[in-house]
N, CA, C and O of each residue as an XYZ file, in Angstrom:
464
protein
N     -18.151    -35.240    -44.650
C     -16.840    -35.150    -44.044
C     -16.986    -35.006    -42.540
O     -17.751    -34.160    -42.076
N     -16.283    -35.799    -41.782
C     -16.377    -35.807    -40.331
C     -15.455    -34.755    -39.729
O     -14.264    -34.721    -40.042
N     -15.994    -33.898    -38.870
C     -15.202    -32.862    -38.203
C     -14.615    -33.452    -36.934
O     -15.359    -33.890    -36.056
N     -13.295    -33.472    -36.820
C     -12.621    -34.096    -35.684
C     -12.341    -33.117    -34.550
O     -11.648    -33.475    -33.598
N     -12.864    -31.882    -34.625
C     -12.635    -30.917    -33.564
C     -13.302    -31.373    -32.286
O     -14.381    -31.965    -32.315
N     -12.659    -31.098    -31.164
C     -13.178    -31.487    -29.872
C     -14.332    -30.585    -29.433
O     -15.239    -31.038    -28.735
N     -14.305    -29.312    -29.838
C     -15.313    -28.359    -29.420
C     -16.052    -27.810    -30.629
O     -15.468    -27.663    -31.703
N     -17.327    -27.507    -30.461
C     -18.117    -26.887    -31.508
C     -17.687    -25.435    -31.634
O     -17.522    -24.747    -30.626
N     -17.505    -24.964    -32.857
C     -17.125    -23.575    -33.075
C     -18.362    -22.773    -33.466
O     -19.265    -23.279    -34.132
N     -18.381    -21.530    -33.043
C     -19.497    -20.642    -33.335
C     -18.969    -19.481    -34.166
O     -18.124    -18.716    -33.699
N     -19.464    -19.343    -35.406
C     -19.013    -18.261    -36.281
C     -19.403    -16.925    -35.682
O     -20.507    -16.763    -35.161
N     -18.497    -15.975    -35.759
C     -18.776    -14.647    -35.218
C     -17.760    -13.666    -35.762
O     -16.666    -14.045    -36.181
N     -18.137    -12.405    -35.749
C     -17.208    -11.346    -36.101
C     -17.320    -10.294    -35.007
O     -18.311     -9.568    -34.935
N     -16.307    -10.213    -34.162
C     -16.274     -9.259    -33.058
C     -14.877     -8.681    -32.941
O     -13.883     -9.367    -33.182
N     -14.814     -7.413    -32.568
C     -13.522     -6.788    -32.327
C     -13.047     -7.107    -30.927
O     -13.845     -7.297    -30.009
N     -11.735     -7.164    -30.778
C     -11.137     -7.390    -29.475
C      -9.823     -6.642    -29.404
O      -9.243     -6.279    -30.428
N      -9.361     -6.417    -28.188
C      -8.043     -5.831    -27.954
C      -7.100     -6.959    -27.584
O      -7.502     -7.937    -26.952
N      -5.839     -6.818    -27.981
C      -4.857     -7.802    -27.543
C      -3.570     -7.102    -27.168
O      -3.250     -6.023    -27.666
N      -2.847     -7.745    -26.282
C      -1.554     -7.266    -25.822
C      -0.599     -8.440    -25.903
O      -0.856     -9.491    -25.316
N       0.512     -8.272    -26.631
C       1.515     -9.317    -26.743
C       2.345     -9.344    -25.465
O       2.834     -8.305    -25.021
N       2.507    -10.523    -24.874
C       3.280    -10.692    -23.644
C       4.641    -11.288    -23.969
O       4.788    -12.017    -24.950
N       5.641    -10.976    -23.141
C       6.953    -11.597    -23.326
C       6.997    -12.915    -22.561
O       5.986    -13.333    -21.996
N       8.144    -13.570    -22.534
C       8.262    -14.888    -21.887
C       8.008    -14.833    -20.394
O       7.640    -15.841    -19.792
N       8.200    -13.671    -19.786
C       7.929    -13.501    -18.362
C       6.537    -12.969    -18.083
O       6.263    -12.498    -16.979
N       5.645    -13.038    -19.079
C       4.270    -12.548    -18.980
C       4.182    -11.051    -18.761
O       3.191    -10.558    -18.222
N       5.217    -10.319    -19.177
C       5.214     -8.862    -19.062
C       4.751     -8.245    -20.379
O       4.913     -8.835    -21.447
N       4.183     -7.070    -20.286
C       3.717     -6.291    -21.427
C       4.892     -5.942    -22.341
O       5.887     -5.386    -21.875
N       4.795     -6.258    -23.629
C       5.849     -5.911    -24.589
C       5.635     -4.534    -25.199
O       6.498     -4.026    -25.914
N       4.491     -3.931    -24.919
C       4.157     -2.655    -25.532
C       3.472     -2.814    -26.875
O       3.067     -1.820    -27.477
N       3.335     -4.033    -27.357
C       2.663     -4.300    -28.639
C       1.178     -4.550    -28.355
O       0.768     -5.656    -28.003
N       0.397     -3.495    -28.520
C      -1.030     -3.507    -28.232
C      -1.776     -3.102    -29.493
O      -1.370     -2.163    -30.177
N      -2.860     -3.797    -29.808
C      -3.639     -3.447    -30.986
C      -5.011     -4.091    -30.899
O      -5.409     -4.622    -29.863
N      -5.725     -4.028    -32.019
C      -7.053     -4.635    -32.102
C      -7.041     -5.710    -33.178
O      -6.230     -5.687    -34.104
N      -7.962     -6.645    -33.028
C      -8.138     -7.691    -34.002
C      -9.615     -8.001    -34.133
O     -10.458     -7.388    -33.479
N      -9.909     -8.958    -34.984
C     -11.290     -9.353    -35.219
C     -11.412    -10.850    -34.993
O     -10.642    -11.635    -35.546
N     -12.372    -11.235    -34.188
C     -12.652    -12.646    -33.932
C     -13.430    -13.208    -35.114
O     -14.484    -12.683    -35.472
N     -12.914    -14.276    -35.724
C     -13.594    -14.908    -36.850
C     -14.455    -16.079    -36.406
O     -15.537    -16.289    -36.954
N     -13.999    -16.839    -35.431
C     -14.830    -17.858    -34.794
C     -14.263    -18.148    -33.426
O     -13.128    -17.783    -33.120
N     -15.054    -18.803    -32.608
C     -14.674    -19.038    -31.220
C     -15.204    -20.385    -30.761
O     -16.257    -20.834    -31.215
N     -14.478    -21.021    -29.868
C     -14.925    -22.262    -29.250
C     -14.636    -22.160    -27.759
O     -14.150    -21.133    -27.286
N     -14.933    -23.216    -27.024
C     -14.669    -23.220    -25.586
C     -13.185    -23.131    -25.267
O     -12.810    -22.655    -24.196
N     -12.336    -23.583    -26.187
C     -10.904    -23.610    -25.866
C     -10.063    -22.624    -26.666
O      -8.842    -22.605    -26.506
N     -10.679    -21.793    -27.534
C      -9.867    -20.847    -28.284
C     -10.669    -20.055    -29.283
O     -11.899    -20.090    -29.305
N      -9.924    -19.327    -30.122
C     -10.576    -18.524    -31.151
C      -9.671    -18.372    -32.348
O      -8.468    -18.623    -32.275
N     -10.269    -17.955    -33.463
C      -9.529    -17.627    -34.667
C      -9.545    -16.108    -34.763
O     -10.607    -15.487    -34.745
N      -8.352    -15.511    -34.864
C      -8.181    -14.077    -34.785
C      -7.580    -13.533    -36.067
O      -6.593    -14.073    -36.566
N      -8.171    -12.455    -36.614
C      -7.626    -11.768    -37.774
C      -6.972    -10.475    -37.302
O      -7.596     -9.677    -36.602
N      -5.703    -10.270    -37.689
C      -4.953     -9.075    -37.301
C      -4.181     -8.529    -38.489
O      -4.037     -9.198    -39.513
N      -3.687     -7.307    -38.341
C      -2.855     -6.702    -39.379
C      -1.402     -7.138    -39.250
O      -0.636     -7.033    -40.208
N      -1.016     -7.627    -38.069
C       0.361     -8.037    -37.796
C       0.431     -9.541    -37.527
O      -0.507    -10.108    -36.966
N       1.525    -10.191    -37.918
C       1.680    -11.621    -37.630
C       2.177    -11.856    -36.205
O       2.740    -10.962    -35.572
N       1.958    -13.066    -35.719
C       2.487    -13.502    -34.429
C       3.341    -14.738    -34.643
O       3.020    -15.560    -35.500
N       4.415    -14.890    -33.890
C       5.161    -16.144    -33.963
C       4.401    -17.253    -33.230
O       3.703    -16.995    -32.250
N       4.545    -18.473    -33.711
C       3.940    -19.608    -33.029
C       4.453    -19.645    -31.598
O       5.648    -19.468    -31.362
N       3.554    -19.876    -30.636
C       3.931    -19.938    -29.230
C       3.850    -18.606    -28.511
O       3.998    -18.554    -27.290
N       3.614    -17.508    -29.260
C       3.484    -16.191    -28.619
C       2.295    -16.216    -27.664
O       1.306    -16.909    -27.902
N       2.405    -15.448    -26.579
C       1.313    -15.359    -25.601
C       0.654    -13.994    -25.715
O       1.324    -12.972    -25.861
N      -0.687    -13.998    -25.644
C      -1.464    -12.777    -25.750
C      -2.382    -12.635    -24.549
O      -2.874    -13.625    -24.007
N      -2.605    -11.405    -24.142
C      -3.689    -11.085    -23.211
C      -4.774    -10.478    -24.077
O      -4.560     -9.448    -24.717
N      -5.932    -11.106    -24.101
C      -7.026    -10.720    -24.986
C      -8.169    -10.170    -24.144
O      -8.549    -10.764    -23.135
N      -8.712     -9.034    -24.562
C      -9.863     -8.451    -23.882
C     -11.025     -8.407    -24.855
O     -10.967     -7.741    -25.889
N     -12.093     -9.137    -24.502
C     -13.304     -9.212    -25.311
C     -14.382     -8.371    -24.640
O     -14.509     -8.395    -23.416
N     -15.151     -7.638    -25.415
C     -16.255     -6.864    -24.867
C     -17.567     -7.566    -25.112
O     -17.819     -8.056    -26.213
N     -18.408     -7.619    -24.093
C     -19.736     -8.215    -24.205
C     -20.692     -7.351    -23.405
O     -20.646     -7.336    -22.175
N     -21.560     -6.631    -24.106
C     -22.489     -5.698    -23.473
C     -21.689     -4.752    -22.588
O     -20.828     -4.026    -23.087
N     -21.954     -4.745    -21.292
C     -21.247     -3.849    -20.375
C     -20.135     -4.557    -19.619
O     -19.627     -4.023    -18.633
N     -19.754     -5.728    -20.053
C     -18.733     -6.523    -19.371
C     -17.509     -6.676    -20.257
O     -17.616     -6.684    -21.484
N     -16.349     -6.796    -19.632
C     -15.110     -7.105    -20.327
C     -14.607     -8.448    -19.849
O     -14.586     -8.718    -18.648
N     -14.207     -9.285    -20.774
C     -13.668    -10.604    -20.473
C     -12.194    -10.590    -20.841
O     -11.842    -10.327    -21.991
N     -11.336    -10.868    -19.878
C      -9.903    -10.857    -20.098
C      -9.390    -12.289    -20.041
O      -9.567    -12.978    -19.036
N      -8.750    -12.737    -21.126
C      -8.254    -14.105    -21.237
C      -6.804    -14.103    -21.698
O      -6.372    -13.194    -22.407
N      -6.067    -15.106    -21.299
C      -4.713    -15.321    -21.817
C      -4.809    -16.408    -22.877
O      -5.597    -17.345    -22.746
N      -4.009    -16.281    -23.922
C      -4.020    -17.276    -24.972
C      -2.643    -17.446    -25.583
O      -1.772    -16.586    -25.455
N      -2.466    -18.579    -26.251
C      -1.213    -18.904    -26.918
C      -1.478    -19.116    -28.402
O      -2.442    -19.785    -28.772
N      -0.632    -18.551    -29.250
C      -0.759    -18.686    -30.700
C      -0.310    -20.083    -31.104
O       0.824    -20.481    -30.838
N      -1.213    -20.831    -31.752
C      -0.839    -22.167    -32.209
C      -0.489    -22.185    -33.701
O       0.223    -23.079    -34.157
N      -0.986    -21.204    -34.461
C      -0.571    -21.025    -35.851
C      -0.868    -19.594    -36.276
O      -1.681    -18.909    -35.656
N      -0.208    -19.152    -37.329
C      -0.446    -17.833    -37.913
C      -0.188    -17.944    -39.406
O       0.884    -18.382    -39.823
N      -1.187    -17.539    -40.228
C      -1.076    -17.630    -41.676
C      -1.466    -16.304    -42.318
O      -2.389    -15.632    -41.859
N      -0.764    -15.935    -43.376
C      -1.104    -14.735    -44.142
C      -2.339    -15.020    -44.981
O      -2.483    -16.101    -45.552
N      -3.241    -14.018    -45.049
C      -4.435    -14.164    -45.877
C      -4.921    -12.789    -46.315
O      -5.374    -11.992    -45.493
N      -4.824    -12.516    -47.609
C      -5.331    -11.280    -48.207
C      -4.858    -10.026    -47.488
O      -5.666     -9.146    -47.188
N      -3.575     -9.930    -47.208
C      -3.013     -8.741    -46.593
C      -3.120     -8.675    -45.083
O      -2.591     -7.751    -44.466
N      -3.794     -9.637    -44.477
C      -3.904     -9.729    -43.019
C      -3.342    -11.066    -42.562
O      -2.797    -11.828    -43.361
N      -3.479    -11.341    -41.280
C      -2.983    -12.597    -40.711
C      -4.085    -13.254    -39.899
O      -4.789    -12.599    -39.130
N      -4.220    -14.551    -40.081
C      -5.200    -15.344    -39.345
C      -4.427    -16.229    -38.382
O      -3.562    -17.005    -38.789
N      -4.752    -16.103    -37.092
C      -4.057    -16.875    -36.055
C      -5.045    -17.722    -35.277
O      -6.152    -17.283    -34.965
N      -4.635    -18.933    -34.971
C      -5.385    -19.793    -34.068
C      -4.840    -19.586    -32.666
O      -3.642    -19.742    -32.429
N      -5.718    -19.235    -31.742
C      -5.336    -18.951    -30.366
C      -6.018    -19.959    -29.455
O      -7.233    -20.146    -29.531
N      -5.249    -20.604    -28.600
C      -5.832    -21.498    -27.608
C      -5.837    -20.780    -26.267
O      -4.834    -20.186    -25.869
N      -6.984    -20.837    -25.562
C      -7.119    -20.163    -24.279
C      -6.388    -20.910    -23.182
O      -6.320    -22.139    -23.177
N      -5.847    -20.147    -22.261
C      -5.411    -20.700    -20.987
C      -6.640    -20.552    -20.093
O      -7.703    -20.185    -20.594
N      -6.540    -20.816    -18.815
C      -7.717    -20.657    -17.962
C      -8.131    -19.189    -17.940
O      -7.277    -18.308    -18.048
N      -9.442    -18.910    -17.800
C      -9.901    -17.525    -17.782
C      -9.179    -16.715    -16.708
O      -8.978    -17.182    -15.587
N      -8.794    -15.493    -17.075
C      -8.134    -14.615    -16.119
C      -9.187    -13.930    -15.254
O     -10.320    -13.736    -15.694
N      -8.827    -13.568    -14.044
C      -9.695    -12.822    -13.131
C     -11.003    -13.539    -12.819
O     -12.004    -12.890    -12.517
N     -11.009    -14.865    -12.888
C     -12.196    -15.661    -12.547
C     -13.431    -15.212    -13.316
O     -14.500    -15.067    -12.721
N     -13.313    -14.990    -14.615
C     -14.423    -14.520    -15.438
C     -15.176    -15.662    -16.120
O     -15.668    -15.488    -17.235
N     -15.276    -16.816    -15.479
C     -15.930    -17.971    -16.086
C     -17.359    -17.659    -16.503
O     -17.772    -18.042    -17.597
N     -18.130    -16.968    -15.650
C     -19.522    -16.665    -15.989
C     -19.614    -15.771    -17.218
O     -20.485    -15.974    -18.064
N     -18.730    -14.784    -17.328
C     -18.741    -13.900    -18.487
C     -18.368    -14.690    -19.740
O     -18.961    -14.488    -20.800
N     -17.377    -15.598    -19.625
C     -16.989    -16.449    -20.760
C     -18.190    -17.263    -21.220
O     -18.431    -17.371    -22.422
N     -18.950    -17.839    -20.285
C     -20.135    -18.617    -20.644
C     -21.169    -17.760    -21.367
O     -21.781    -18.213    -22.334
N     -21.370    -16.516    -20.901
C     -22.306    -15.599    -21.542
C     -21.837    -15.285    -22.963
O     -22.643    -15.248    -23.892
N     -20.540    -15.060    -23.129
C     -19.969    -14.762    -24.447
C     -20.209    -15.930    -25.401
O     -20.602    -15.727    -26.549
N     -19.972    -17.145    -24.926
C     -20.188    -18.326    -25.765
C     -21.661    -18.446    -26.146
O     -21.971    -18.791    -27.287
N     -22.564    -18.171    -25.225
C     -23.997    -18.242    -25.528
C     -24.387    -17.196    -26.569
O     -25.231    -17.459    -27.426
N     -23.775    -16.004    -26.502
C     -24.058    -14.955    -27.488
C     -23.627    -15.418    -28.877
O     -24.346    -15.179    -29.848
N     -22.466    -16.077    -28.997
C     -22.030    -16.609    -30.283
C     -23.014    -17.659    -30.792
O     -23.340    -17.696    -31.979
N     -23.477    -18.501    -29.892
C     -24.416    -19.559    -30.280
C     -25.722    -18.941    -30.810
O     -26.244    -19.374    -31.837
N     -26.238    -17.933    -30.109
C     -27.472    -17.266    -30.566
C     -27.272    -16.638    -31.934
O     -28.150    -16.733    -32.792
N     -26.125    -15.996    -32.151
C     -25.836    -15.358    -33.444
C     -25.847    -16.394    -34.564
O     -26.379    -16.144    -35.646
N     -25.260    -17.551    -34.298
C     -25.210    -18.609    -35.317
C     -26.614    -19.115    -35.646
O     -26.920    -19.396    -36.805
N     -27.458    -19.229    -34.635
C     -28.822    -19.714    -34.850
C     -29.639    -18.727    -35.699
O     -30.569    -19.128    -36.400
N     -29.285    -17.433    -35.630
C     -30.017    -16.422    -36.396
C     -29.587    -16.363    -37.863
O     -30.298    -15.799    -38.695
N     -28.423    -16.944    -38.183
C     -27.920    -16.871    -39.567
C     -28.140    -18.146    -40.292
O     -27.780    -18.261    -41.463
C-alpha cells in the first residue's frame, strides 16, 4: 500500500502542554496536557481527555531535554477513541524562532524509531 503523506512520520509517545486559543489568539483559560502519538515536520497526532472542534487553534509546548519548544497549531480532525480523543494538529510556523529546537526534536523522534 502506497503512503501518500507528504512528510515521514516518526512514532513517539511524549507528554506536552497545550493551551486553547480563541479567534483573536487570546488564552481561553483551557490549559491541559496531552500525549504525542506521532509527529512529522508539519504536525502531530495528539491524544487528550477533551475533544477539540475542527479549526481550533492551540499553543503547544513540547519539552526536549532542557529546552522548551513552543508551537502554534490548528486542529484538522478530532475523533473519539477508547474514552480519549485523537486529534490531528497541523503546525503553523514555529513560535519564538525555535527552528533549531524543532529540528532537534524531530531528530530525537527519528532516533527513537530506529531503536524500536
